[in-house]
FITORNU-171419 format. One record per residue (C-alpha): residue in three letters; x, y, z. Coordinates in steps of 0.1 Angstrom, whole numbers, plus 5000, padded with zeros to 4 digits. Layout:
BEGIN
ALAXYZ...
***
This chain:
BEGIN
MET633834768792LYS632234458785ASN630934408749GLY627134378758LEU627434728774ARG629034878744THR626534728723ILE623834878744LEU625735208744LEU625835178704VAL622235108699SER621335388724GLY623435648705ASP621635538672ILE618335588686VAL619435918698MET620535988662LEU617235878648LEU615336098671THR617636388662ALA617236318626PHE613436318631PHE613336668646LEU615936808622MET613836678593LEU610836838607GLU612937168612ILE614237138576SER610637058561PHE608437288581HIS610737568593GLU608937778617LYS605437608609ILE606137318633SER603237238653GLU602136978678GLN599936838649ILE602736818624ILE604736618651SER602036388660ASP601036328622HIS604736238617LEU605736058649LEU604135728642PRO605135668608PHE608635758617VAL608735538646PHE608135238623VAL610735378600SER613135408628GLY612335048639ILE613034938602TRP616435118603LEU617334958636PHE616434618623VAL618034638590PHE621134758606PHE620934478631LEU620734228601PHE623634388587ASN625734318618LEU626234678623TYR625934638660GLU629034418663THR631234628683GLN634334448673SER633634548636ILE633034918638LYS636135018624PRO635935298599THR637335088569ILE635935088533PRO634234748536HIS632534858568LEU631435188552ARG630134988520MET628034778545ILE626635098560ALA625835228527ILE624034898516ALA622134878549SER621035238546MET619835178509VAL617834868521SER616535078551LEU615435358527THR613835108503ALA612034938531SER610735258546ILE609335378512ILE607635048509LEU606035088543PHE604535408533TYR603035268500ILE601634958521VAL600235168549PRO598635468532SER596635528564PHE599435718579GLY598036008560ILE601336178552ALA603436188518PRO606636168531LYS608536168497THR610836468506ASN610636418543LEU611836058541ILE614836148518ILE615636438543PHE615336198573ALA617635938556ILE620336178547VAL620436348582PHE620436018599VAL623235878579ILE625236198584LEU624636158622PHE625235788622LEU628635818606ILE629736088631TRP628435898662ARG630035578649ARG633335768644ILE633135928679PHE632135578696TYR635135398677ASN637635698686PHE636435678723PHE636935318728LEU640335328707TYR641435588732ILE640435388762SER642035058751GLU645235248745LYS645335358782
***
C-alpha cells in the first residue's frame, strides 16, 4: 500500500476516534440526558477542538507513517502533542466565550478518551501494517 494511502487511512482513523471521543464524552457527562440541544451546543466548539488536535498532531509529524512505531520517543511525542492540543483547546474556549458552554470537565473527558482511543488505533494500525509487510 502506498504511503499516501496509509496517511489518509491514519488521518481518517484519527477523525473517527475524535468523533467517538466526542460522543463518549457526551455519554459520560450527560448520561441519559443527551438531547439534540446538548449535541448541537457542543458540536461546533468540539469541531474546532478536533481541528486543533489534528493540526497540532500534524505539526508534531504524527502522520508520518514511517514513524508510528510504539517506541518511547514516539509515545513522548504523542504526550507532548496532546498537552499542546489540550492547552490550545482551553485557550480557544477562553478566546471564544460565545460558544456558550463551559467545557472544563467535558474537555478533560474528551482529551482523556481521545488519547486512549488514539493510542489503541495507532497500535492496531501499526500491527496491521507490520503483519502485511511480513507477508
